[in-house]
N, C-alpha and C positions, 0 to 999 in steps of 0.2 A: 505494499499499501503505499502511494507516493505522501506527499505532502498536504497536511489537512487543509482544508477551505478555510479562507478567511471569512470572518461574521462581520456582515456589515452594516451600517447604520441604513435608518429609514433613507436618509437625503442618499446616501452614498448608492443604494440600493436601487433609486431613482435612475441617478445620473447613468449606472452601469446598462437599467434595463435599457433606458432610451437609446445609448451608444450602440449598443449590439445590435438592437431592432431597427435601427435607422441604418445601419450597415449591412445587414441582412445576417450577421452571425449568429449563429443556431447557439443557443443557452439552452441551459435548466437552470432552475430554482426552488429556493425553498425559504417561507418567510412566515415568521412566527405571528402569534396570535395578539401581540401587541406590536408587531411591526417593527421593532427596535432592535432584532437581531437575525439578521436574514444571510442568504448564501445565494450566488449568482456566478456560474460557470460555464466553460463549452461542455458539453457529455462527457469528452476524452478528459478533461480535467477533473471533472468531478469522479469519475469511474477510477482514476490513480487515486483520489482521495477515501475511497471506500464509499461513496456516496452514488447509489444504485438505484436508476428507475426503470421500472416497466409499464409502459402506459399506450395506446393506440399511436401508432407512428416511430416509437422508441424502445428500443433493448439498449441500453447501454453499457452492457456489461456482457460476459463470457463464464457466469459462475454455473457450478453444476454440483451434481454429488448431493443433491435431497436425499433425507435419510428415508430409510427402507422400512423403518420401525413405526407403527403407527404414534399419533402423539398423542403423549398422557397430559392432561390440563384440568388445572381446579384453582378456582378462586375464593378470597377469602374477603366478601364484602365488609364494608364500614358498617361501625354502628346503625341500625335503623333511627334510634333518639338522635344523633347528630345530623342523619340527613332530613328529619322531621323538623331539628329547629332550625334548619335551613331553608326547607320547603316554605315555614311559617313566616321566614320573614320576608321570603320573597312574595309570598301570596298577601303580606303586609303591604307590600311596595307596590302590588296591583292595583290592591284598595284604594292606595293613594293617589292613584292615577300616575305613578311615576313610571311605570312598566304595564304593560299589555300583555306582553310575552318574553319568556326569558329562560335561556336553555342554560338549564343547572346541570354544572358536572362534579366528578368528582374522581380522585384515583382508587383502583383497585389492585392490592394485592394479587398476583397470582404466581401458580408455578408449573413448572413444563418441562418436559426430557428434551425438546426443541430450543435450541440457539435463536436470536433473532436471526441469522442468514437461513436456515433450517425453516423458518416461518416463512420468510420472505421468498423463498425456493418455491415450498410446497402450497402456498395459499392462491386462492382463485380470486380476485379482484379486477376490477379493468386499469384502476392505479395503483400502482405499488411503489412502494420506496423504502430503502434499506439506507441508513447511516452504522457503519459496520460497528458493531457494540457499545453503540448508543440508542437508535430507535428504530422500529419497523411500522410502517403503516400500509394497511391492505382496505383500500376506501372504494367505495362503490358512488360516491356523488360527488358528478363534474363540479367544480365552482364556474370557469368560464369558458367558451373555446370560441376561436377567431378564426374565421376561413374567409379570406379576402376581405370584406368590408362587413361581415355580418359575425357579432356576436352573439352567443347562445349561451344560457344559464339551465342548468336543471336542477331548482331546490329539490330536498328530501324532506320531508317531514309526516310523520305518519307511520308507525311499527306496531305487528300485530303477529303473534305465533300463527303458523299456517294451520296449527293443528286444530288449533280453538273452534270449532262447528261455526259454523257460514263466517269465516274468519273476511273473506273479501266483502260481502255484503256490512259486516260488522264496521271493518274498516271506512267503506265507502262514505259510510251514514252515521258515524259516530259524531256528536255535535262538538266533542272538544276536539278532537283529531280535526274536524271540518274546519273550525275556527282558526284553530294554528298554520291551520295548512296554507288558508285564504290570506293569514294574517303575513306569511314568509313570501307566499307570492305576491302581495301588492309591494313587501318592502324591496324586494328584488325589480321588481317594474322599476318601481323608485329609484333604485340605485342606479340603475342601469340607463335610467332618464338622464342621468348627471353625466353621464358621457358619449351618451349615444342616440340618435333621432328615430323615428319611426317602431319605439318599442312595443311589443304585442306580447301577448299570451297564446302562443300557437297550439300547446297542447295543455289541457288542464286536469289534475287529479287523475292520471294514469299509475297502475299497481303493477310492482313488478317482484318476482321470489328472488330473495337471497340466502343462499345454501352456506350453511353453517355445520362447525363440526358435532351442533347439536341438535340440528333441524334444519327446516326452512321458515324464513321469518318472510311476510308481507309488507312493503315498502311502498311510500306512495308520494310519487313527484310529481311535476310540473315543468313546461318547457316554455322559454321565455326569450324572445328574439329581440335584435337589436339592428340599426346600420351606423356604423363609425365612418367619421370622415375619409377619406384617399389619405391624409397624411397621417393617421394616426399613431403610425411606428415610432416617429419622433415624439413622443410624449407619453409612450405606452407605460411606463414605470408609473407617472402619476394618475393616468387612467386607473391601473391594477388599483392603485392605494387608494382612490375615492370610493372603491367598493369595499373595503375592507373596516374592519373584520365583515366575515360571509356572513350575511344575516341570519343562515339558517343556524347558526350555531349561537348566536350570542342573542337579538331578539329584537324586539320594540318599542319607542322609539329606542334606537341606538346608541347612542352618545350616554345617555343614563342608565339605560339599560346596561351596559358594559360597568360605568361605576358600580350597579350593584352587584355583579358578578364578582368586581374586585373584592368587592367588599365580604359577601359571602360565602364564598369558595374556601377561601383561606389558605390556597396554594397554588403555582405559576404553573399555565397551562403550558408555557414553552410553545414550543411548537406544534401542541395539538391545538387544533380548531384552528391554524394556518394555514398556507395555500402553497399547494406545490405544483411545480408543472416544466413544461417545454415549449420553447420557440424555436420552429424549424427553419429560420432565415425569412419565412414567409407567412405561416399561421402558427397558431398557439393553441395549447389545451391545457387545462390545468385541474387541479384535484382539491376538494376540502382535505385537510390533513385529522379524518376520524379514524373510528377503527384501529387505535394507535396503541403500541407496547414500547415503554423505553425502560432502560436499564438507569436503576438508581443505586450508584454502590454495587452491592453484589445480586440485588431481589431485583425481580421483573415488577413493572406495574403498568396496569390498562386503563386507560383514561375512556370516561365514558358517560352519557350524558341523555336528557332527551327535554323538551319545550316543557314549559311551566305556565299555565294560563289560571284565569280566575273558577274554572271547572275541573280543574286538575285535584285528582285524591293523590295523596303523599303516598301511600302504599304502592298505588298503579304505578305512581311515576319510578318511586324505588326499583319495583321488581323489571321497568323496562329499561332502566339505567343498566342494572345486571344482565338481561337479556340480550344487551349489545356488547357483553365480556363474551368474546366469541372468537374464534379463528375459524375463517372460509376455508378448512380443508375436509376434504372429502374423499 
């Protein structure tokens, strides 16, 4: 493994992205939730530093030797009382009118016989990231894709175990999930309108299956599109940061909700719920850094969460947060 990649500030990240994009230089990137610790590098530079990506249009590594043995995976959820206290504080803030949707997350210690590299090589997901001996992400959620002058986002909100009787109908008609999804669609539509024109919801509330080592989950998404100006590459960095943090992993209204998140969660998200992606010299694709495992000292921590509204039940939200502690290996 080569030299470790430099961590950039927000301002330097914007400058480097603008420079590479305007000159048509391919690059990969990782931006933290706070936006103040980021990495941008060419795909080969990233690979030499142990920063590996798999996504549509790019695999920047030749790693192999995925383990042949079955995965063993156990989790150690946080105390329910601690979650309930945080949840109650969020509900109070919603009743005060300071937020109407907040994505509450917490770390869950896990144990597995697989290394981070093993999980990276064995997991099935459209967007995967490995930082050797530091973290692994296997994300099902696109952040934005840019093809020519069209920008597209596919926010995901609403999850249910597919084994639940009538799961499709329940997910499609649940009032809490419906309100949460509608809020995020409106938020992303507004976000895209700040950097693009002709923004519209192209597909609304479609349901996909996610396979995990524990079985199948159903996930609800929508597709929102807009048009960018022909010279957008010269300001691509500013445009990306205008959209951050991703609406689906913070909530609305964004600024105040992020303040509440920092107050109530009591831990650093770091790169979790940031974004990562690839610019190929012409087009860009990116993902939200969810389904995320991080190495802390000698233990592994899985960070997960879910959206809270005034209709939420704390026990159901706690259970949903734990259902998202999985690896898509099957």
